[in-house]
C-alpha positions as a Markdown table, in Angstrom:
| # | Residue | x | y | z |
|---|---|---|---|---|
| 1 | Unk | 185.3 | 170.1 | 157.2 |
| 2 | Unk | 188.6 | 171.8 | 157.2 |
| 3 | Unk | 188.8 | 173.9 | 154.1 |
| 4 | Unk | 191.8 | 175.8 | 152.6 |
| 5 | Unk | 190.8 | 178.7 | 150.3 |
| 6 | Unk | 192.5 | 179.1 | 147.1 |
| 7 | Unk | 193.7 | 182.7 | 146.7 |
| 8 | Unk | 191.0 | 183.9 | 144.1 |
| 9 | Unk | 188.4 | 182.5 | 146.5 |
| 10 | Unk | 189.4 | 185.4 | 149.2 |
| 11 | Unk | 189.0 | 187.9 | 146.5 |
| 12 | Unk | 185.4 | 186.5 | 145.4 |
| 13 | Unk | 184.3 | 186.6 | 149.1 |
| 14 | Unk | 185.4 | 190.4 | 149.5 |
| 15 | Unk | 183.5 | 191.2 | 146.5 |
| 16 | Unk | 180.5 | 188.8 | 147.2 |
| 17 | Unk | 181.0 | 187.5 | 143.8 |
| 18 | Unk | 178.3 | 185.7 | 141.9 |
| 19 | Unk | 181.3 | 183.1 | 141.1 |
| 20 | Unk | 180.8 | 181.5 | 144.4 |
| 21 | Unk | 178.0 | 178.9 | 144.5 |
| 22 | Unk | 175.3 | 178.4 | 147.0 |
| 23 | Unk | 177.2 | 175.4 | 148.2 |
| 24 | Unk | 180.4 | 177.4 | 148.6 |
| 25 | Unk | 178.9 | 179.8 | 150.5 |
| 26 | Unk | 176.9 | 177.4 | 152.8 |
| 27 | Unk | 180.3 | 175.9 | 153.6 |
| 28 | Unk | 182.0 | 179.1 | 154.3 |
| 29 | Unk | 179.4 | 180.5 | 156.6 |
| 30 | Unk | 178.8 | 177.2 | 158.6 |
| 31 | Unk | 180.7 | 177.7 | 162.1 |
| 32 | Unk | 181.2 | 174.0 | 162.2 |
| 33 | Unk | 183.8 | 174.3 | 159.5 |
| 34 | Unk | 187.4 | 175.7 | 159.7 |
| 35 | Unk | 188.5 | 178.1 | 156.9 |
| 36 | Unk | 192.2 | 178.5 | 156.5 |
| 37 | Unk | 194.2 | 180.8 | 154.1 |
| 38 | Unk | 197.7 | 179.8 | 153.5 |
| 39 | Unk | 200.4 | 182.6 | 154.0 |
| 40 | Unk | 201.4 | 181.4 | 150.4 |
| 41 | Unk | 198.4 | 183.0 | 149.1 |
| 42 | Unk | 199.5 | 186.4 | 150.8 |
| 43 | Unk | 202.9 | 185.9 | 149.2 |
| 44 | Unk | 201.3 | 185.2 | 146.0 |
| 45 | Unk | 199.5 | 188.6 | 146.2 |
| 46 | Unk | 202.4 | 190.5 | 147.6 |
| 47 | Unk | 204.3 | 189.2 | 144.4 |
| 48 | Unk | 201.5 | 190.2 | 142.1 |
| 49 | Unk | 200.9 | 193.8 | 143.9 |
| 50 | Unk | 204.6 | 194.3 | 142.2 |
| 51 | Unk | 203.1 | 194.1 | 138.9 |
| 52 | Unk | 201.6 | 196.8 | 136.7 |
| 53 | Unk | 198.6 | 194.5 | 135.7 |
| 54 | Unk | 197.3 | 193.7 | 139.5 |
| 55 | Unk | 195.9 | 196.2 | 141.8 |
| 56 | Unk | 194.4 | 195.8 | 145.1 |
| 57 | Unk | 193.2 | 199.2 | 147.0 |
| 58 | Unk | 194.7 | 198.9 | 150.4 |
| 59 | Unk | 197.5 | 196.7 | 149.2 |
| 60 | Unk | 198.5 | 193.5 | 151.2 |
| 61 | Unk | 197.0 | 194.9 | 154.5 |
| 62 | Unk | 193.7 | 194.8 | 152.7 |
| 63 | Unk | 194.1 | 191.0 | 151.7 |
| 64 | Unk | 194.7 | 190.4 | 155.5 |
| 65 | Unk | 191.8 | 192.3 | 156.7 |
| 66 | Unk | 189.6 | 190.4 | 154.2 |
| 67 | Unk | 190.9 | 187.2 | 155.9 |
| 68 | Unk | 190.4 | 188.4 | 159.5 |
| 69 | Unk | 187.3 | 190.2 | 158.8 |
| 70 | Unk | 185.7 | 187.0 | 158.1 |
| 71 | Unk | 187.4 | 185.0 | 161.0 |
| 72 | Unk | 189.6 | 182.8 | 158.6 |
| 73 | Unk | 192.8 | 181.3 | 160.0 |
| 74 | Unk | 196.1 | 182.1 | 158.6 |
| 75 | Unk | 198.1 | 178.9 | 158.0 |
| 76 | Unk | 202.0 | 178.9 | 157.8 |
| 77 | Unk | 204.2 | 177.1 | 155.6 |
| 78 | Unk | 205.3 | 174.1 | 157.3 |
| 79 | Unk | 208.0 | 171.7 | 156.4 |
| 80 | Unk | 205.6 | 169.0 | 156.2 |
| 81 | Unk | 203.7 | 170.9 | 153.3 |
| 82 | Unk | 207.0 | 171.6 | 151.4 |
| 83 | Unk | 208.0 | 167.7 | 151.7 |
| 84 | Unk | 205.2 | 166.9 | 149.4 |
| 85 | Unk | 205.7 | 169.5 | 146.5 |
| 86 | Unk | 208.4 | 167.8 | 144.7 |
| 87 | Unk | 206.5 | 164.4 | 144.6 |
| 88 | Unk | 203.4 | 166.0 | 143.3 |
| 89 | Unk | 202.5 | 164.7 | 139.6 |
| 90 | Unk | 203.5 | 167.5 | 137.2 |
| 91 | Unk | 200.0 | 168.5 | 136.3 |
| 92 | Unk | 200.1 | 172.0 | 137.7 |
| 93 | Unk | 203.1 | 174.3 | 137.1 |
| 94 | Unk | 202.0 | 177.4 | 139.2 |
| 95 | Unk | 204.4 | 177.2 | 142.6 |
| 96 | Unk | 201.9 | 178.7 | 144.8 |
| 97 | Unk | 199.2 | 176.3 | 143.3 |
| 98 | Unk | 201.5 | 173.4 | 143.9 |
| 99 | Unk | 202.3 | 174.5 | 147.4 |
| 100 | Unk | 198.5 | 174.7 | 148.2 |
| 101 | Unk | 197.9 | 171.5 | 146.7 |
| 102 | Unk | 200.7 | 169.9 | 148.8 |
| 103 | Unk | 199.2 | 171.7 | 152.1 |
| 104 | Unk | 195.8 | 170.4 | 151.4 |
| 105 | Unk | 197.4 | 166.9 | 151.2 |
| 106 | Unk | 199.6 | 167.1 | 154.4 |
| 107 | Unk | 196.9 | 168.7 | 156.4 |
| 108 | Unk | 194.1 | 166.3 | 155.2 |
| 109 | Unk | 192.2 | 169.4 | 154.0 |
| 110 | Unk | 189.6 | 170.2 | 151.6 |
| 111 | Unk | 190.5 | 173.0 | 149.0 |
| 112 | Unk | 188.0 | 175.4 | 147.7 |
| 113 | Unk | 188.7 | 176.2 | 144.1 |
| 114 | Unk | 187.8 | 176.7 | 140.6 |
| 115 | Unk | 191.2 | 175.6 | 139.3 |
| 116 | Unk | 190.6 | 172.8 | 137.0 |
| 117 | Unk | 194.2 | 171.4 | 137.3 |
| 118 | Unk | 193.9 | 171.2 | 141.0 |
| 119 | Unk | 191.0 | 168.9 | 140.7 |
| 120 | Unk | 193.1 | 166.8 | 138.7 |
| 121 | Unk | 195.3 | 165.9 | 142.0 |
| 122 | Unk | 194.0 | 163.3 | 144.3 |
| 123 | Unk | 192.6 | 166.0 | 146.8 |
| 124 | Unk | 189.1 | 166.7 | 148.3 |
| 125 | Unk | 188.0 | 170.0 | 146.8 |
| 126 | Unk | 184.9 | 171.9 | 146.9 |
| 127 | Unk | 184.0 | 173.0 | 143.2 |
| 128 | Unk | 183.0 | 176.5 | 143.0 |
């Protein structure tokens, strides 16, 4: 399985959150699965770091350390991903989530997320 991790999943992994289900944990440690984090997630974190209500000790570098420390791959934003964004149904308003949905479709991936709005799209997902 090829899995795209939603941004919050990266943080939950780092803190070993009980919000991650056993199924999710099993998929994440299974070496047969390829795990990706979109560079769009890093962009989202960078923007949030500029706000007063979001903190990450170690900043954006820590976000990348979490990704590489877990052997996840960083997926660049491709033209193919962007081409799906304007044709998505108007269910989700968050531009980063819309890009993750489009990426999931374009790359034929499964997205790991708890976001109920993402589950309303015609995408494969792992419910946390």
